[in-house]
TIVO-2410 file (N, C-alpha, C; in nm, 3 decimals):
# residues 184
REC num residu      c1      c2      c3 atome chaine
REC   1      M  17.228  17.264   1.962     N      A
REC   1      M  17.333  17.274   2.058    CA      A
REC   1      M  17.366  17.421   2.070     C      A
REC   2      E  17.378  17.467   2.193     N      A
REC   2      E  17.424  17.601   2.225    CA      A
REC   2      E  17.568  17.596   2.260     C      A
REC   3      L  17.652  17.679   2.196     N      A
REC   3      L  17.791  17.686   2.221    CA      A
REC   3      L  17.831  17.811   2.300     C      A
REC   4      Y  17.910  17.791   2.405     N      A
REC   4      Y  17.963  17.904   2.481    CA      A
REC   4      Y  18.116  17.889   2.452     C      A
REC   5      I  18.171  17.988   2.385     N      A
REC   5      I  18.316  17.980   2.353    CA      A
REC   5      I  18.383  18.096   2.422     C      A
REC   6      I  18.484  18.068   2.503     N      A
REC   6      I  18.550  18.175   2.577    CA      A
REC   6      I  18.698  18.176   2.538     C      A
REC   7      R  18.749  18.295   2.517     N      A
REC   7      R  18.891  18.311   2.493    CA      A
REC   7      R  18.960  18.329   2.624     C      A
REC   8      H  19.072  18.267   2.639     N      A
REC   8      H  19.148  18.284   2.766    CA      A
REC   8      H  19.174  18.435   2.791     C      A
REC   9      T  19.203  18.467   2.913     N      A
REC   9      T  19.239  18.600   2.953    CA      A
REC   9      T  19.384  18.630   2.921     C      A
REC  10      P  19.435  18.753   2.940     N      A
REC  10      P  19.575  18.788   2.904    CA      A
REC  10      P  19.674  18.694   2.970     C      A
REC  11      V  19.782  18.673   2.895     N      A
REC  11      V  19.890  18.582   2.938    CA      A
REC  11      V  20.000  18.653   3.016     C      A
REC  12      N  20.085  18.577   3.079     N      A
REC  12      N  20.193  18.630   3.160    CA      A
REC  12      N  20.315  18.650   3.076     C      A
REC  13      L  20.307  18.729   2.970     N      A
REC  13      L  20.415  18.770   2.879    CA      A
REC  13      L  20.403  18.917   2.851     C      A
REC  14      E  20.517  18.977   2.817     N      A
REC  14      E  20.510  19.120   2.773    CA      A
REC  14      E  20.434  19.127   2.641     C      A
REC  15      K  20.370  19.240   2.616     N      A
REC  15      K  20.300  19.266   2.491    CA      A
REC  15      K  20.394  19.254   2.374     C      A
REC  16      G  20.343  19.211   2.260     N      A
REC  16      G  20.422  19.210   2.136    CA      A
REC  16      G  20.495  19.081   2.116     C      A
REC  17      I  20.465  18.976   2.194     N      A
REC  17      I  20.538  18.847   2.177    CA      A
REC  17      I  20.442  18.754   2.100     C      A
REC  18      C  20.496  18.681   2.003     N      A
REC  18      C  20.422  18.582   1.929    CA      A
REC  18      C  20.427  18.451   2.010     C      A
REC  19      Y  20.311  18.404   2.061     N      A
REC  19      Y  20.321  18.284   2.149    CA      A
REC  19      Y  20.233  18.171   2.108     C      A
REC  20      G  20.157  18.171   2.004     N      A
REC  20      G  20.079  18.064   1.947    CA      A
REC  20      G  20.064  17.940   2.034     C      A
REC  21      Q  20.139  17.834   2.005     N      A
REC  21      Q  20.128  17.710   2.080    CA      A
REC  21      Q  20.228  17.703   2.199     C      A
REC  22      S  20.299  17.811   2.223     N      A
REC  22      S  20.390  17.812   2.343    CA      A
REC  22      S  20.302  17.798   2.466     C      A
REC  23      D  20.344  17.719   2.561     N      A
REC  23      D  20.262  17.689   2.677    CA      A
REC  23      D  20.282  17.790   2.786     C      A
REC  24      V  20.225  17.908   2.771     N      A
REC  24      V  20.243  18.014   2.869    CA      A
REC  24      V  20.116  18.023   2.959     C      A
REC  25      G  20.137  18.066   3.085     N      A
REC  25      G  20.026  18.078   3.177    CA      A
REC  25      G  19.958  18.211   3.169     C      A
REC  26      L  19.850  18.222   3.251     N      A
REC  26      L  19.771  18.344   3.256    CA      A
REC  26      L  19.833  18.447   3.350     C      A
REC  27      N  19.807  18.572   3.317     N      A
REC  27      N  19.844  18.677   3.411    CA      A
REC  27      N  19.732  18.683   3.518     C      A
REC  28      K  19.767  18.649   3.643     N      A
REC  28      K  19.672  18.631   3.749    CA      A
REC  28      K  19.596  18.759   3.780     C      A
REC  29      A  19.666  18.879   3.772     N      A
REC  29      A  19.600  19.006   3.804    CA      A
REC  29      A  19.491  19.033   3.700     C      A
REC  30      D  19.514  19.003   3.572     N      A
REC  30      D  19.414  19.030   3.469    CA      A
REC  30      D  19.297  18.930   3.487     C      A
REC  31      L  19.329  18.810   3.520     N      A
REC  31      L  19.224  18.705   3.539    CA      A
REC  31      L  19.122  18.749   3.642     C      A
REC  32      E  19.168  18.807   3.749     N      A
REC  32      E  19.076  18.853   3.858    CA      A
REC  32      E  18.972  18.946   3.805     C      A
REC  33      K  19.004  19.034   3.710     N      A
REC  33      K  18.911  19.132   3.661    CA      A
REC  33      K  18.790  19.061   3.587     C      A
REC  34      Y  18.808  18.943   3.541     N      A
REC  34      Y  18.703  18.876   3.465    CA      A
REC  34      Y  18.615  18.785   3.544     C      A
REC  35      L  18.657  18.744   3.666     N      A
REC  35      L  18.592  18.641   3.739    CA      A
REC  35      L  18.447  18.665   3.770     C      A
REC  36      S  18.411  18.792   3.806     N      A
REC  36      S  18.272  18.818   3.839    CA      A
REC  36      S  18.179  18.806   3.717     C      A
REC  37      I  18.231  18.850   3.601     N      A
REC  37      I  18.155  18.834   3.479    CA      A
REC  37      I  18.134  18.687   3.451     C      A
REC  38      Y  18.242  18.610   3.462     N      A
REC  38      Y  18.232  18.468   3.429    CA      A
REC  38      Y  18.135  18.391   3.523     C      A
REC  39      K  18.136  18.425   3.651     N      A
REC  39      K  18.051  18.358   3.749    CA      A
REC  39      K  17.909  18.375   3.708     C      A
REC  40      E  17.869  18.492   3.654     N      A
REC  40      E  17.731  18.517   3.616    CA      A
REC  40      E  17.701  18.455   3.480     C      A
REC  41      E  17.785  18.480   3.381     N      A
REC  41      E  17.755  18.432   3.244    CA      A
REC  41      E  17.769  18.279   3.230     C      A
REC  42      L  17.854  18.222   3.313     N      A
REC  42      L  17.877  18.075   3.294    CA      A
REC  42      L  17.808  17.994   3.403     C      A
REC  43      A  17.705  18.048   3.464     N      A
REC  43      A  17.628  17.972   3.564    CA      A
REC  43      A  17.526  17.888   3.487     C      A
REC  44      V  17.579  17.794   3.418     N      A
REC  44      V  17.496  17.711   3.321    CA      A
REC  44      V  17.532  17.565   3.351     C      A
REC  45      D  17.439  17.476   3.336     N      A
REC  45      D  17.471  17.335   3.341    CA      A
REC  45      D  17.518  17.288   3.201     C      A
REC  46      F  17.646  17.271   3.187     N      A
REC  46      F  17.699  17.231   3.060    CA      A
REC  46      F  17.703  17.079   3.048     C      A
REC  47      D  17.670  17.026   2.926     N      A
REC  47      D  17.680  16.888   2.901    CA      A
REC  47      D  17.827  16.846   2.878     C      A
REC  48      A  17.903  16.941   2.826     N      A
REC  48      A  18.044  16.911   2.808    CA      A
REC  48      A  18.120  17.048   2.821     C      A
REC  49      I  18.243  17.035   2.876     N      A
REC  49      I  18.332  17.144   2.886    CA      A
REC  49      I  18.464  17.096   2.824     C      A
REC  50      I  18.508  17.162   2.719     N      A
REC  50      I  18.624  17.116   2.643    CA      A
REC  50      I  18.722  17.232   2.628     C      A
REC  51      S  18.844  17.201   2.661     N      A
REC  51      S  18.946  17.308   2.662    CA      A
REC  51      S  19.065  17.269   2.570     C      A
REC  52      S  19.132  17.371   2.519     N      A
REC  52      S  19.262  17.349   2.455    CA      A
REC  52      S  19.352  17.298   2.571     C      A
REC  53      P  19.447  17.212   2.535     N      A
REC  53      P  19.533  17.158   2.644    CA      A
REC  53      P  19.642  17.259   2.688     C      A
REC  54      L  19.652  17.370   2.622     N      A
REC  54      L  19.753  17.469   2.660    CA      A
REC  54      L  19.720  17.536   2.794     C      A
REC  55      K  19.820  17.557   2.875     N      A
REC  55      K  19.804  17.598   3.012    CA      A
REC  55      K  19.716  17.720   3.032     C      A
REC  56      R  19.718  17.817   2.944     N      A
REC  56      R  19.638  17.935   2.961    CA      A
REC  56      R  19.490  17.902   2.952     C      A
REC  57      C  19.449  17.799   2.888     N      A
REC  57      C  19.308  17.756   2.880    CA      A
REC  57      C  19.270  17.662   2.996     C      A
REC  58      T  19.359  17.567   3.026     N      A
REC  58      T  19.328  17.477   3.138    CA      A
REC  58      T  19.326  17.554   3.270     C      A
REC  59      Q  19.417  17.650   3.284     N      A
REC  59      Q  19.415  17.731   3.409    CA      A
REC  59      Q  19.281  17.807   3.421     C      A
REC  60      L  19.233  17.859   3.316     N      A
REC  60      L  19.103  17.930   3.316    CA      A
REC  60      L  18.991  17.837   3.353     C      A
REC  61      A  18.985  17.717   3.292     N      A
REC  61      A  18.882  17.620   3.321    CA      A
REC  61      A  18.888  17.583   3.469     C      A
REC  62      E  19.006  17.561   3.524     N      A
REC  62      E  19.020  17.525   3.664    CA      A
REC  62      E  18.981  17.637   3.757     C      A
REC  63      V  19.025  17.762   3.729     N      A
REC  63      V  18.990  17.876   3.812    CA      A
REC  63      V  18.832  17.893   3.816     C      A
REC  64      L  18.768  17.863   3.705     N      A
REC  64      L  18.624  17.878   3.702    CA      A
REC  64      L  18.553  17.763   3.772     C      A
REC  65      G  18.629  17.666   3.818     N      A
REC  65      G  18.569  17.559   3.897    CA      A
REC  65      G  18.526  17.440   3.812     C      A
REC  66      F  18.563  17.431   3.688     N      A
REC  66      F  18.524  17.322   3.601    CA      A
REC  66      F  18.630  17.214   3.612     C      A
REC  67      D  18.610  17.123   3.704     N      A
REC  67      D  18.707  17.014   3.727    CA      A
REC  67      D  18.690  16.902   3.627     C      A
REC  68      D  18.576  16.891   3.565     N      A
REC  68      D  18.545  16.779   3.483    CA      A
REC  68      D  18.557  16.808   3.331     C      A
REC  69      Y  18.643  16.901   3.295     N      A
REC  69      Y  18.663  16.937   3.157    CA      A
REC  69      Y  18.746  16.830   3.083     C      A
REC  70      Q  18.726  16.829   2.955     N      A
REC  70      Q  18.810  16.743   2.866    CA      A
REC  70      Q  18.904  16.833   2.790     C      A
REC  71      M  19.010  16.776   2.737     N      A
REC  71      M  19.106  16.857   2.657    CA      A
REC  71      M  19.105  16.796   2.519     C      A
REC  72      D  19.119  16.883   2.421     N      A
REC  72      D  19.130  16.835   2.281    CA      A
REC  72      D  19.237  16.919   2.212     C      A
REC  73      H  19.338  16.851   2.158     N      A
REC  73      H  19.453  16.916   2.097    CA      A
REC  73      H  19.407  16.994   1.971     C      A
REC  74      R  19.295  16.964   1.914     N      A
REC  74      R  19.251  17.035   1.796    CA      A
REC  74      R  19.211  17.179   1.829     C      A
REC  75      L  19.194  17.208   1.958     N      A
REC  75      L  19.158  17.343   2.001    CA      A
REC  75      L  19.281  17.427   2.036     C      A
REC  76      M  19.398  17.376   2.011     N      A
REC  76      M  19.522  17.456   2.038    CA      A
REC  76      M  19.529  17.573   1.935     C      A
REC  77      E  19.595  17.676   1.980     N      A
REC  77      E  19.619  17.797   1.888    CA      A
REC  77      E  19.704  17.752   1.771     C      A
REC  78      M  19.709  17.837   1.675     N      A
REC  78      M  19.795  17.815   1.555    CA      A
REC  78      M  19.941  17.796   1.600     C      A
REC  79      N  20.007  17.706   1.535     N      A
REC  79      N  20.152  17.687   1.560    CA      A
REC  79      N  20.225  17.785   1.477     C      A
REC  80      F  20.297  17.875   1.541     N      A
REC  80      F  20.372  17.981   1.466    CA      A
REC  80      F  20.518  17.932   1.442     C      A
REC  81      G  20.551  17.809   1.471     N      A
REC  81      G  20.681  17.755   1.430    CA      A
REC  81      G  20.798  17.835   1.487     C      A
REC  82      D  20.886  17.878   1.393     N      A
REC  82      D  21.008  17.952   1.428    CA      A
REC  82      D  20.977  18.084   1.498     C      A
REC  83      W  20.858  18.135   1.486     N      A
REC  83      W  20.827  18.269   1.541    CA      A
REC  83      W  20.783  18.261   1.689     C      A
REC  84      E  20.760  18.136   1.739     N      A
REC  84      E  20.715  18.123   1.875    CA      A
REC  84      E  20.809  18.191   1.976     C      A
REC  85      L  20.748  18.272   2.060     N      A
REC  85      L  20.820  18.345   2.168    CA      A
REC  85      L  20.917  18.449   2.121     C      A
REC  86      K  20.903  18.484   1.992     N      A
REC  86      K  20.983  18.604   1.938    CA      A
REC  86      K  20.892  18.726   1.943     C      A
REC  87      K  20.955  18.841   1.954     N      A
REC  87      K  20.880  18.967   1.945    CA      A
REC  87      K  20.839  18.981   1.797     C      A
REC  88      W  20.714  19.023   1.780     N      A
REC  88      W  20.660  19.038   1.638    CA      A
REC  88      W  20.750  19.134   1.559     C      A
REC  89      N  20.805  19.241   1.621     N      A
REC  89      N  20.889  19.336   1.548    CA      A
REC  89      N  21.027  19.282   1.518     C      A
REC  90      E  21.062  19.166   1.571     N      A
REC  90      E  21.195  19.106   1.538    CA      A
REC  90      E  21.187  18.997   1.436     C      A
REC  91      I  21.066  18.962   1.393     N      A
REC  91      I  21.055  18.863   1.287    CA      A
REC  91      I  21.086  18.931   1.154     C      A
REC  92      P  21.170  18.864   1.071     N      A
REC  92      P  21.210  18.929   0.943    CA      A
REC  92      P  21.089  18.974   0.861     C      A
REC  93      L  21.097  19.100   0.817     N      A
REC  93      L  20.988  19.168   0.748    CA      A
REC  93      L  20.937  19.087   0.629     C      A
REC  94      E  21.031  19.032   0.551     N      A
REC  94      E  20.989  18.961   0.427    CA      A
REC  94      E  20.906  18.835   0.465     C      A
REC  95      E  20.936  18.771   0.575     N      A
REC  95      E  20.859  18.653   0.621    CA      A
REC  95      E  20.722  18.697   0.674     C      A
REC  96      S  20.723  18.797   0.760     N      A
REC  96      S  20.595  18.839   0.821    CA      A
REC  96      S  20.504  18.903   0.718     C      A
REC  97      E  20.548  18.986   0.628     N      A
REC  97      E  20.465  19.044   0.526    CA      A
REC  97      E  20.400  18.943   0.438     C      A
REC  98      N  20.476  18.840   0.397     N      A
REC  98      N  20.421  18.739   0.309    CA      A
REC  98      N  20.310  18.663   0.388     C      A
REC  99      W  20.335  18.628   0.513     N      A
REC  99      W  20.241  18.554   0.594    CA      A
REC  99      W  20.118  18.645   0.619     C      A
REC 100      M  20.139  18.768   0.657     N      A
REC 100      M  20.022  18.858   0.688    CA      A
REC 100      M  19.934  18.879   0.566     C      A
REC 101      N  19.989  18.883   0.448     N      A
REC 101      N  19.912  18.903   0.326    CA      A
REC 101      N  19.845  18.770   0.283     C      A
REC 102      N  19.894  18.656   0.326     N      A
REC 102      N  19.839  18.529   0.280    CA      A
REC 102      N  19.824  18.426   0.394     C      A
REC 103      F  19.795  18.473   0.515     N      A
REC 103      F  19.794  18.385   0.632    CA      A
REC 103      F  19.697  18.273   0.620     C      A
REC 104      D  19.593  18.287   0.532     N      A
REC 104      D  19.495  18.180   0.519    CA      A
REC 104      D  19.559  18.057   0.451     C      A
REC 105      S  19.658  18.078   0.367     N      A
REC 105      S  19.714  17.965   0.294    CA      A
REC 105      S  19.865  17.947   0.311     C      A
REC 106      V  19.933  18.043   0.364     N      A
REC 106      V  20.078  18.035   0.382    CA      A
REC 106      V  20.108  18.001   0.531     C      A
REC 107      S  20.194  17.901   0.550     N      A
REC 107      S  20.238  17.869   0.685    CA      A
REC 107      S  20.351  17.957   0.729     C      A
REC 108      T  20.363  17.978   0.856     N      A
REC 108      T  20.479  18.040   0.912    CA      A
REC 108      T  20.592  17.941   0.901     C      A
REC 109      P  20.721  17.985   0.905     N      A
REC 109      P  20.831  17.888   0.895    CA      A
REC 109      P  20.822  17.780   1.003     C      A
REC 110      N  20.807  17.658   0.961     N      A
REC 110      N  20.798  17.542   1.046    CA      A
REC 110      N  20.670  17.549   1.135     C      A
REC 111      G  20.570  17.619   1.086     N      A
REC 111      G  20.445  17.632   1.162    CA      A
REC 111      G  20.327  17.595   1.070     C      A
REC 112      E  20.212  17.657   1.101     N      A
REC 112      E  20.089  17.632   1.029    CA      A
REC 112      E  20.038  17.751   0.958     C      A
REC 113      S  19.946  17.724   0.863     N      A
REC 113      S  19.866  17.830   0.805    CA      A
REC 113      S  19.729  17.832   0.876     C      A
REC 114      M  19.651  17.937   0.853     N      A
REC 114      M  19.519  17.943   0.908    CA      A
REC 114      M  19.431  17.830   0.853     C      A
REC 115      L  19.454  17.787   0.732     N      A
REC 115      L  19.378  17.677   0.674    CA      A
REC 115      L  19.403  17.547   0.757     C      A
REC 116      Q  19.526  17.526   0.784     N      A
REC 116      Q  19.558  17.403   0.869    CA      A
REC 116      Q  19.489  17.410   1.006     C      A
REC 117      L  19.490  17.530   1.067     N      A
REC 117      L  19.423  17.546   1.194    CA      A
REC 117      L  19.273  17.519   1.175     C      A
REC 118      F  19.217  17.581   1.070     N      A
REC 118      F  19.071  17.561   1.043    CA      A
REC 118      F  19.036  17.414   1.026     C      A
REC 119      N  19.120  17.340   0.954     N      A
REC 119      N  19.094  17.194   0.939    CA      A
REC 119      N  19.088  17.122   1.066     C      A
REC 120      R  19.177  17.157   1.163     N      A
REC 120      R  19.176  17.095   1.293    CA      A
REC 120      R  19.044  17.131   1.369     C      A
REC 121      V  19.009  17.258   1.370     N      A
REC 121      V  18.892  17.304   1.440    CA      A
REC 121      V  18.770  17.249   1.376     C      A
REC 122      N  18.761  17.246   1.247     N      A
REC 122      N  18.642  17.191   1.179    CA      A
REC 122      N  18.625  17.040   1.207     C      A
REC 123      S  18.734  16.969   1.214     N      A
REC 123      S  18.726  16.830   1.250    CA      A
REC 123      S  18.670  16.816   1.394     C      A
REC 124      F  18.714  16.897   1.482     N      A
REC 124      F  18.659  16.894   1.621    CA      A
REC 124      F  18.509  16.918   1.619     C      A
REC 125      Y  18.469  17.028   1.546     N      A
REC 125      Y  18.332  17.068   1.542    CA      A
REC 125      Y  18.243  16.966   1.481     C      A
REC 126      Q  18.285  16.903   1.367     N      A
REC 126      Q  18.207  16.799   1.304    CA      A
REC 126      Q  18.183  16.677   1.399     C      A
REC 127      E  18.285  16.650   1.473     N      A
REC 127      E  18.275  16.538   1.573    CA      A
REC 127      E  18.179  16.580   1.685     C      A
REC 128      L  18.194  16.702   1.734     N      A
REC 128      L  18.104  16.752   1.844    CA      A
REC 128      L  17.962  16.741   1.808     C      A
REC 129      K  17.928  16.770   1.681     N      A
REC 129      K  17.788  16.767   1.636    CA      A
REC 129      K  17.727  16.632   1.643     C      A
REC 130      Q  17.807  16.527   1.652     N      A
REC 130      Q  17.757  16.391   1.652    CA      A
REC 130      Q  17.698  16.357   1.790     C      A
REC 131      Y  17.734  16.434   1.889     N      A
REC 131      Y  17.683  16.412   2.027    CA      A
REC 131      Y  17.551  16.483   2.047     C      A
REC 132      N  17.481  16.441   2.146     N      A
REC 132      N  17.349  16.499   2.176    CA      A
REC 132      N  17.355  16.603   2.283     C      A
REC 133      H  17.456  16.695   2.279     N      A
REC 133      H  17.475  16.798   2.375    CA      A
REC 133      H  17.381  16.913   2.361     C      A
REC 134      Q  17.327  16.965   2.467     N      A
REC 134      Q  17.244  17.086   2.463    CA      A
REC 134      Q  17.329  17.215   2.478     C      A
REC 135      K  17.425  17.208   2.578     N      A
REC 135      K  17.508  17.327   2.602    CA      A
REC 135      K  17.651  17.279   2.623     C      A
REC 136      V  17.744  17.342   2.546     N      A
REC 136      V  17.885  17.307   2.552    CA      A
REC 136      V  17.966  17.434   2.570     C      A
REC 137      L  18.062  17.423   2.665     N      A
REC 137      L  18.160  17.529   2.684    CA      A
REC 137      L  18.294  17.493   2.624     C      A
REC 138      I  18.347  17.580   2.547     N      A
REC 138      I  18.476  17.559   2.484    CA      A
REC 138      I  18.571  17.672   2.532     C      A
REC 139      V  18.682  17.634   2.588     N      A
REC 139      V  18.785  17.729   2.632    CA      A
REC 139      V  18.900  17.724   2.534     C      A
REC 140      A  18.924  17.835   2.466     N      A
REC 140      A  19.019  17.831   2.354    CA      A
REC 140      A  19.090  17.961   2.329     C      A
REC 141      H  19.129  17.985   2.207     N      A
REC 141      H  19.218  18.090   2.165    CA      A
REC 141      H  19.151  18.174   2.053     C      A
REC 142      A  19.209  18.290   2.028     N      A
REC 142      A  19.157  18.379   1.923    CA      A
REC 142      A  19.147  18.310   1.782     C      A
REC 143      G  19.258  18.241   1.748     N      A
REC 143      G  19.260  18.174   1.618    CA      A
REC 143      G  19.153  18.070   1.605     C      A
REC 144      V  19.135  17.993   1.709     N      A
REC 144      V  19.027  17.887   1.706    CA      A
REC 144      V  18.888  17.950   1.700     C      A
REC 145      I  18.866  18.061   1.775     N      A
REC 145      I  18.737  18.129   1.767    CA      A
REC 145      I  18.712  18.180   1.625     C      A
REC 146      R  18.813  18.232   1.561     N      A
REC 146      R  18.796  18.277   1.424    CA      A
REC 146      R  18.757  18.166   1.329     C      A
REC 147      C  18.811  18.044   1.357     N      A
REC 147      C  18.774  17.929   1.280    CA      A
REC 147      C  18.626  17.896   1.302     C      A
REC 148      F  18.579  17.910   1.420     N      A
REC 148      F  18.431  17.893   1.447    CA      A
REC 148      F  18.353  17.998   1.370     C      A
REC 149      W  18.401  18.119   1.366     N      A
REC 149      W  18.329  18.224   1.283    CA      A
REC 149      W  18.321  18.181   1.141     C      A
REC 150      K  18.424  18.123   1.085     N      A
REC 150      K  18.415  18.080   0.945    CA      A
REC 150      K  18.307  17.974   0.926     C      A
REC 151      I  18.300  17.881   1.021     N      A
REC 151      I  18.197  17.775   1.017    CA      A
REC 151      I  18.059  17.837   1.030     C      A
REC 152      I  18.040  17.911   1.134     N      A
REC 152      I  17.909  17.961   1.173    CA      A
REC 152      I  17.855  18.069   1.079     C      A
REC 153      L  17.941  18.165   1.042     N      A
REC 153      L  17.898  18.277   0.955    CA      A
REC 153      L  17.917  18.249   0.809     C      A
REC 154      E  17.984  18.134   0.778     N      A
REC 154      E  18.008  18.093   0.635    CA      A
REC 154      E  18.081  18.203   0.563     C      A
REC 155      I  18.191  18.251   0.626     N      A
REC 155      I  18.274  18.355   0.562    CA      A
REC 155      I  18.413  18.299   0.536     C      A
REC 156      S  18.490  18.378   0.461     N      A
REC 156      S  18.630  18.326   0.430    CA      A
REC 156      S  18.716  18.342   0.553     C      A
REC 157      L  18.826  18.267   0.554     N      A
REC 157      L  18.924  18.282   0.665    CA      A
REC 157      L  18.981  18.418   0.671     C      A
REC 158      K  19.003  18.481   0.559     N      A
REC 158      K  19.056  18.621   0.562    CA      A
REC 158      K  18.955  18.713   0.628     C      A
REC 159      N  18.832  18.697   0.605     N      A
REC 159      N  18.729  18.786   0.661    CA      A
REC 159      N  18.717  18.762   0.815     C      A
REC 160      T  18.755  18.650   0.863     N      A
REC 160      T  18.745  18.627   1.010    CA      A
REC 160      T  18.838  18.723   1.087     C      A
REC 161      M  18.940  18.771   1.023     N      A
REC 161      M  19.028  18.863   1.089    CA      A
REC 161      M  18.968  18.999   1.111     C      A
REC 162      K  18.854  19.029   1.047     N      A
REC 162      K  18.783  19.153   1.060    CA      A
REC 162      K  18.700  19.156   1.188     C      A
REC 163      I  18.681  19.041   1.247     N      A
REC 163      I  18.597  19.031   1.369    CA      A
REC 163      I  18.693  19.028   1.493     C      A
REC 164      P  18.687  19.131   1.577     N      A
REC 164      P  18.775  19.131   1.693    CA      A
REC 164      P  18.739  19.016   1.787     C      A
REC 165      V  18.840  18.960   1.848     N      A
REC 165      V  18.823  18.861   1.952    CA      A
REC 165      V  18.912  18.901   2.071     C      A
REC 166      D  18.849  18.957   2.170     N      A
REC 166      D  18.919  19.014   2.286    CA      A
REC 166      D  18.950  18.903   2.386     C      A
REC 167      Y  19.056  18.926   2.461     N      A
REC 167      Y  19.087  18.842   2.579    CA      A
REC 167      Y  18.966  18.834   2.669     C      A
REC 168      G  18.944  18.712   2.716     N      A
REC 168      G  18.837  18.688   2.815    CA      A
REC 168      G  18.693  18.699   2.759     C      A
REC 169      E  18.678  18.721   2.632     N      A
REC 169      E  18.547  18.743   2.573    CA      A
REC 169      E  18.471  18.607   2.564     C      A
REC 170      I  18.345  18.611   2.589     N      A
REC 170      I  18.258  18.495   2.578    CA      A
REC 170      I  18.167  18.510   2.463     C      A
REC 171      F  18.157  18.415   2.374     N      A
REC 171      F  18.064  18.414   2.264    CA      A
REC 171      F  17.963  18.306   2.288     C      A
REC 172      I  17.838  18.343   2.278     N      A
REC 172      I  17.727  18.246   2.301    CA      A
REC 172      I  17.650  18.231   2.165     C      A
REC 173      I  17.650  18.112   2.116     N      A
REC 173      I  17.590  18.092   1.983    CA      A
REC 173      I  17.477  17.989   1.999     C      A
REC 174      D  17.355  18.030   1.960     N      A
REC 174      D  17.244  17.938   1.972    CA      A
REC 174      D  17.242  17.827   1.872     C      A
REC 175      S  17.152  17.732   1.890     N      A
REC 175      S  17.154  17.610   1.806    CA      A
REC 175      S  17.125  17.631   1.661     C      A
REC 176      T  17.060  17.745   1.624     N      A
REC 176      T  17.030  17.779   1.486    CA      A
REC 176      T  17.132  17.872   1.425     C      A
REC 177      F  17.228  17.918   1.508     N      A
REC 177      F  17.329  18.016   1.471    CA      A
REC 177      F  17.267  18.148   1.437     C      A
REC 178      D  17.140  18.174   1.477     N      A
REC 178      D  17.072  18.297   1.449    CA      A
REC 178      D  17.112  18.402   1.555     C      A
REC 179      M  17.149  18.355   1.673     N      A
REC 179      M  17.181  18.447   1.779    CA      A
REC 179      M  17.323  18.431   1.827     C      A
REC 180      I  17.398  18.538   1.814     N      A
REC 180      I  17.534  18.534   1.867    CA      A
REC 180      I  17.546  18.652   1.963     C      A
REC 181      K  17.578  18.618   2.091     N      A
REC 181      K  17.600  18.722   2.191    CA      A
REC 181      K  17.745  18.725   2.225     C      A
REC 182      R  17.791  18.846   2.254     N      A
REC 182      R  17.928  18.868   2.295    CA      A
REC 182      R  17.925  18.928   2.431     C      A
REC 183      K  18.001  18.876   2.522     N      A
REC 183      K  18.012  18.917   2.658    CA      A
REC 183      K  18.156  18.954   2.692     C      A
REC 184      K  18.183  19.075   2.736     N      A
REC 184      K  18.319  19.115   2.772    CA      A
REC 184      K  18.331  19.136   2.923     C      A
***
């Protein structure tokens, strides 16, 4: 199975806001910058197109002309709980420092840890492998993509943060996981 995983483009929020599972839309002006790249790179006959149900991902799938996509809640971004829609610099330092040092195992207040997110994504991936798909497009979030890196590269959750995941970036992973292409 060949996986095409795309991170949504920038959202319609000011920079520095924690928005995890908050249902925010895309910034239309930024989206326009990516469309020509997407039309070329995603001119593929996909067996399945699966999106996070959050608006920023479903909007992208629809703008790209994929009307027949499925949604899966396991592809939602990490739930940041009490931090949702707060400015990162307004989150109490003792809370944010503890989480940043231990994000793989420590949950945000009333939210999730990276391990909980990984368990959701891994459940999705294990189920996806049961189908006989040749090419699958996944429209998701940076946290979800990092969970795929853990699976594919067999690295720790902490090390997934060392791999940048840019807005709008497309990752193409071949069936043997030998070839990973990044398209910006």
